[in-house]
Structures are given as C-alpha cells and as structure tokens.
C-alpha positions, 0 to 999 in steps of 0.5 A: 478540502482544506485539512490544515492544523492552521488558519491563514493567520500570519500572526506570531503570537497566535500561531504559537497558542495553536503550536502548544494546544497541539502539543496536548491534543487528543486523537480521535478514531471514528468507526472501530473496527479491528485495528483502532479497538487493538491500538486502544488496548495497547494504549491501555496496556502502556498506561497511555490512554488519555491521548485516545478517544474512540467513537463506534458507529451508530448501532455497532459495539465498541469492541465488535470486531474482537471474537468471543474468545479474544475478549474473554483472553484481554485484561479486564482492566484494559477492557474498561479502560478501552470502553471509557475511551469510547465514551463521555460523561453527560449529566453523570452518565457514561454516554457513547461518543460520537463523531461530533464529540470527536471533532469537538475534543479532538485534533486529529481525527482518523476515519477507520471505516473501509471504503464501504463507508469511509466517503460518506463519513469524510463528508459528515466529518466536514459538515460537523467541522464547519457546523462547530467552528473546527476547521483546524480539525485534520481528518484522515483515513485508513481505508485498504481499498479502493472505491467505487462510483456506481454511477459513472462505473469508475473506481478510485484512490479516495486520497486522489479524489480528496488530495488533502486527506491524510492517510495512516498506514502502518503494519500490524497484526491485530493480536499482536498489538494486545502483546505489551512487549512488541513494537510496531512502525507506521507512517503518517502521511499529508501532503503538506509536510508540516501539517504531516509532521505534527500528525505524526508526532500525535499519533507517535504519542499514543503508545511506546509501542508505536512509532509513527514517521511522517510523510507527504505520500498519502495517495501513493500510501493509500493506493499500496494499502489496497494493492498489497491487500490483494498481494497478500491473498496471491501471498498466502496462496502461495505459501499453501499451496507450494509449501513443497516447492519453496523454490518458487517462493521468493521469486512470487514474493519478491515480485509481488512486493515490487509489483505493488511499489511499480503500480503505486510509483505508476499512480504518484505520477497521476497525481495533479498536485505532484510538483507541489508536493515537491516545490512548495513546502514549507519545511524540506522532505529531508527534515521527514526522514527522506534521504533523498527529495526525488527518485524518479525512473524514466524511459526513452521514448521517440529518442526523449527521456520520458518520466513514467515513475515516482519511487520517491515514497519508497523511502518511507520504510513503515508503508514498504515494511506493510506490504512486505509484512501482510505477505509472511507468514508469521513465526507465531499468530496468525498472518492478516486475514488477507493472506488468511483468505489466500490460505483458503482459496489454495485448500479449496482449489486443491481440493476441488481442483479447480478455480472458484466459479465466482467471487460470491463463492470464494467468499463463501469459502472464507465465511466457512474458514471463520473469515468475514468478507467485510473485512477481506479488503482485498477481495474487495479491491480485486473486484474493481481491479480492471477499473484501477487499472485503466484509471491510472493507466498501470501497465500490464507487465507491473500488475502480471501478479495482480492480473492472474489473481483477477483471472483465477477469480473473474475470467471466462471458463477456458481462462479458469482452466489455464490461470488453475495450471498456472497458479497450482503448477510450479514450473508454470508459475515460475516461467508466468513470474519470470516471462510476465514481467517483461514489456510486451514490446521486450519480448520479441527477441526472446520469442525469435530465439525460440522460433529460429524455424519461422524466417521473420524470426531470424531475420530478427535475430540476424539484424540485431547481430548486424546492427551490434557488429556495426555499432561496434565497428563505428565506436572501435571496440577493442579489447586491451590486447588488440589496442594500437601499440602507438598509443600511449598506455593512458589512452590504450586504457581509457578507451577500453574502460569506455567501450567495456564498460560502457561510460 
C-alpha cells in the first residue's frame, strides 16, 4: 500500500507547493470513539478546532461513546464546537461528515475503529483515495488489539500486514483529556521518517495540550498497544487483589512493563522491512528524537552471536509512557478501561473463590460493572494470544504474565485452580514472577541445587564447579596478594583487573 504525502515527482516547485499545503492541512478522525471525541473536546477547549474534522460511522452518534453523565458535565459551547467538527454545510444544511468528506478535505486521516472494523475501513479508505484522485492522503490507525483472519485462523498486527500504514498512539485517560490544564504526549509512527515527521507535526498542532513526536516503529507501536492492554488487565487485578500486599506489586508491574517491551522487540525482528527502516531513510532517525539509530540484543548460539531483539523503538518516550501509564492507579480520575476490567476480575475472583469459567463470564462481569465489552481491547487481544505468540515466535519467558492471565481465563479446570492459587497468593505470585522469566534451559542449575539428593542433579553441580576451577586455573586467576612478586606492579594490577573484572 502506497501511503505518502508526496507523489514520485522530483520537481522542486511542485514539492515546495505540496509542503506549503501540508503546513495548513487538516486532520480527520473516522469512526469517532471515546479517544477521538475526547481529543476533539480538548481542541474545542483550546480554541484549536479549525484543523480537526470528525466523521462518525454510519448509524453512530458523534458523542455516542460518552455516558450521559459525562455529556451533561461538558460545556455546552464546547460540545457544539465538537459537533461542528463532525458536520459540513451542504445546500445551507449541516450534514454529518463521511469518510469520503475526510479523504476529500484532509491530508491525514486516522481510522479510529477497533479491530472489528479497522481493516474494512482501511480498504474503503484506499478505494476512496483512488476514486477521488487523493493518493497523497496519508492513512493511519490507532486500533489497540490484534486482527484475526477466521478463514486461516491466524492473528496478526495490522501494521505488520500493511507495513506502510501509519500508527498514532499515546497515553491518555479520556476524562483527563477534558481537563484544560493537563498535557499529554503521543507518537505518530510511519516507516518513512519524513512522512512520520510531517504527520506528527499535523497532529501536534491540533491542541497545545497534546505533544506529538515522530517515530518509524509503527508495527512495534501497534503491538505494544495490544500487549499493554492485556497487561493493564493484570495490573488492575494486582492493584485490587493485592492492595494489602504492597511488596509484590513493584515486581509484578515491572515485569508486565518489561515483557511488553521485550515482546515488541521480538516482533520487531520479524519486520520484512527492518533493514530498509534503518538504512534507506530520507533523514536520520536522530532527527526524529532517537538518541541512537539502533539498539539490538543478541544471544550466543552455537558459538555465534545472533540478533534476537530490536529495542530501538523503546526510545519513543510516549510509547513507553503509554505502557507504564496504563498500569498505574491514578491519583485522581479513573484508570483505563482495561485496568478497570482487571479490578472487576479481582473482585469477582475474591467473591467466588475461583477463576472465571469462561471469557463470556468475565465479559458479563465487566458489563455488570458498567464496562462495555466492545471497548475492552485487552480481552479481545487475550482471545488471540496463542496465535500471536506462535505467529511471532515470542519466547515463553518473555510472556509469562500474559500466559498466566490466559490460563486463568481459558485453561482447563485443573489449570484454572492452579492459576487461581498463583494469582491470589502473594508468595506464589512473587515466586512465579521470579522463576517464570528464566528461559527453560536456564533453570537446570537452579532446579539442581534444590534437588541435590538426585544423583544427576549433584553431578550437574559438581561438573559446573570442576569446569569453573579448570577455567580459573587455565587463566591464572589470582588476587593481588597472590600475584607473582617478580612481575612489575603495573602488570600485576593489569592481570588482576583482567581476571576479576572479566574484561
């Protein structure tokens, strides 16, 4: 899919005109859910409504994502401004905008639907671009869950399937977006650095309260959003169930954050355009705010270094803040909806003394608590988790917390009983957090030390000590006091430094 602000022309004059057009361009949000509507309200509060257009899905109300209580608490003038963003004058009448209107009048269109509709919306938007001759309109999405193909029974990240699709993401709490004094950060990611920079500038101008930075990691951004929505459910559970056990929470929350980032780093390695992402950019990544152009992790396999993760995206502050913020219980206001789903899960598990019998029961619990299941992207993502883990070859030890949550919902009855104990008993949970992050092959020695009565376990430990002593003897590792007095002092010290610090 071609997705750029510019055509293939190399004529300087036409490019100059296009740059000036973009400088005053509008941004459109199609399929107005809670976030786009809250963003629009923020723009209305800041008298910055002129650059933003909205279009609701057919049959949907522009403010339908808000509760009536929330609407009643809004300023009437600001609400009218938001409604004005979603309508256009035709023949003297105000009619609702459509996706066609956004493609016709905006240079950047964000498809705001969730995973149920975003792929269809993307196909329709591409068709309209061709029909209207508006091929230089850039399309983006902000869906925070995985897509699923029922025919092949595969799950995937949409931006990985459509690598030129831009992604817009940042941490927000919807009620807070209606606070005229609070500020928020976000990232606009597109695999072309120049497109990313121009798109970020357009979004950054929507409101002085929202700072948008550019990035090239659209696939990683969308994966992180889906992963953090699942992690946010577990975080909400942890806060609610273990509120009297504060010792386990820092470990739990740190692990949830780290595993989201590690999973995304593994997914990053699966990008078919990864080399192009770093070597064929019109401007350096450091111009976008990356401190270094690349951060990679390697493992030694069969004596050779093998790259296994790409953490370059972790330099995008708003992207990481989105993960961290989604796992926090705010000082004021409400946590994210997925976090609230985790709180509901904790309350019901404490009340019933068991895990939910099924995803349907968990969704029913959430509905009873006033949470619409259609808005709980974390539960949607969890449904397809095994397919995603298989698709991107995510190591088990990098997803142990999501695996635990999955088993609590989808496991067999006996597995659910075990998952219940691990999730609800502080000691079991902290032990799980510590042990589950070790790769399977890295737990042999820890298990051997706990089973020294088994001959094979004792042999493993003895052989490790023998190998270590042999290595030390071959390298001549000694302390400063044991060093050969006949050597010059500087050589004695160099020998100790090289051996003790393993340089």
